[in-house]
C-alpha positions in Angstrom: 0.0 0.0 0.0 1.0 3.6 -0.6 -0.2 6.7 1.2 0.1 10.4 1.0 -1.4 13.0 3.4 -2.9 16.2 1.9 -4.3 18.9 4.2 -4.8 16.3 7.0 -6.5 13.8 4.7 -4.7 10.5 4.3 -5.1 9.1 0.8 -4.2 5.4 0.6 -3.8 3.2 -2.4 -4.8 -0.2 -1.1 -3.7 -2.7 -3.8 -5.0 -5.7 -1.8 -8.6 -4.6 -2.3 -8.0 -2.5 -5.4 -9.3 0.7 -3.8 -8.1 4.2 -3.2 -9.2 5.2 0.3 -9.6 8.5 2.0 -9.2 8.7 5.8 -10.3 12.0 7.4 -9.5 11.2 11.1 -13.2 11.9 11.9 -16.5 12.5 10.2 -16.1 15.0 7.3 -18.4 18.0 7.3 -21.6 17.9 5.3 -20.1 19.8 2.3 -17.2 17.3 2.0 -19.6 14.4 2.3 -21.6 15.9 -0.5 -18.5 16.2 -2.7 -17.5 12.6 -1.9 -21.0 11.2 -2.7 -21.2 13.3 -5.9 -17.9 12.0 -7.1 -18.8 8.4 -6.6 -17.0 7.7 -3.3 -18.6 5.1 -1.0 -18.3 4.8 2.8 -16.9 1.4 3.9 -17.8 0.7 7.5 -15.5 -2.4 7.4 -12.5 -0.3 6.4 -13.6 2.9 8.1 -12.8 4.9 4.9 -14.3 6.5 1.9 -13.2 4.5 -1.1 -13.4 3.9 -4.9 -11.7 1.6 -7.4 -8.1 2.4 -8.3 -8.0 4.6 -11.4 -6.3 7.8 -12.5 -9.6 9.6 -12.2 -10.1 8.4 -8.6 -6.7 9.8 -7.6 -7.5 13.1 -9.3 -10.8 13.2 -7.4 -9.2 12.4 -4.1 -6.7 15.2 -4.6 -9.4 17.7 -5.6 -11.5 16.8 -2.5 -8.5 16.9 -0.1 -7.5 20.3 -1.5 -11.1 21.8 -1.2 
């Protein structure tokens, strides 16, 4: 796995489950949750992370949301 932290948000590329995960260290605000849902991110209770399949578009989306 690889990870990078942007503005306090950890973005993890989890190759084992083929997902990019976003870890906020707590519940994101309503605006951020709206952006996540609108961009196709799903909450995983099992992994306690917002996640999507690994693609270039997913990483761009993660960086955009983390920098918002």
